[in-house]
C-alpha positions in Angstrom: 300.7 -0.1 35.6 301.0 -3.4 37.6 301.8 -6.6 35.7 299.2 -9.3 35.7 300.8 -12.6 36.3 299.7 -15.7 34.7 298.1 -18.3 36.9 300.7 -20.5 38.6 301.1 -23.9 36.9 300.0 -26.8 38.9 303.0 -29.0 39.5 302.5 -32.4 38.1 303.2 -35.3 40.3 306.0 -37.7 39.6 305.2 -40.3 37.0 303.9 -43.5 38.6 306.3 -46.5 38.8 303.8 -48.8 37.1 300.5 -49.2 35.4 299.0 -50.7 38.6 300.3 -47.8 40.7 298.8 -45.3 38.3 295.5 -47.1 38.3 295.3 -47.2 42.1 296.2 -43.5 42.4 293.6 -42.7 39.8 290.9 -44.7 41.6 291.7 -42.9 44.9 291.7 -39.5 43.1 288.3 -40.2 41.5 286.8 -41.1 44.9 288.1 -37.8 46.4 286.8 -35.8 43.5 283.4 -37.5 43.6 283.1 -36.9 47.4 282.3 -33.3 46.7 284.4 -32.2 49.7 287.4 -30.7 47.9 287.8 -27.0 47.4 287.7 -25.7 43.9 291.5 -25.3 43.5 292.1 -28.9 44.6 289.4 -30.1 42.3 291.2 -28.5 39.4 294.6 -29.8 40.3 293.0 -33.3 41.0 291.4 -33.2 37.5 294.7 -32.3 35.9 296.5 -35.1 37.8 293.8 -37.5 36.8 294.2 -36.6 33.1 298.0 -37.2 33.5 297.4 -40.6 35.1 294.8 -41.6 32.5 297.2 -40.7 29.7 300.0 -42.7 31.4 297.6 -45.8 31.6 296.5 -45.4 28.0 300.1 -45.2 26.8 301.1 -48.3 28.8 298.1 -50.3 27.4 298.9 -49.2 23.9 302.5 -50.4 24.3 301.3 -53.8 25.5 298.8 -54.1 22.7 301.6 -53.3 20.2 303.8 -56.0 21.7 301.0 -58.5 21.6 300.5 -57.7 17.9 304.2 -58.3 17.2 304.1 -61.6 19.0 301.0 -62.8 17.2 302.4 -61.8 13.8 305.8 -63.4 14.2 305.6 -66.3 16.6 302.1 -67.6 17.1 301.3 -70.1 14.4 298.9 -73.0 14.3 300.2 -76.4 15.3 299.5 -77.8 11.8 302.1 -75.5 10.2 304.9 -76.6 12.6 
């Protein structure tokens, strides 16, 4: 009986060098996906890459928000208290 192989995993692209680069790649990817001109397999891999880029952007934003909270809690005080 022949073995049924699992579908090949779509290789994820390298992580973007910055938030801005990830956002730019995501915008370009969305344009290609919305064009309706991609074959089904490219749609799927594009969607997967888009999900990775979105998670990367969310993680970066969450890290910045946490840094801002730390700064506001520890260093930003009204002028009257100084």
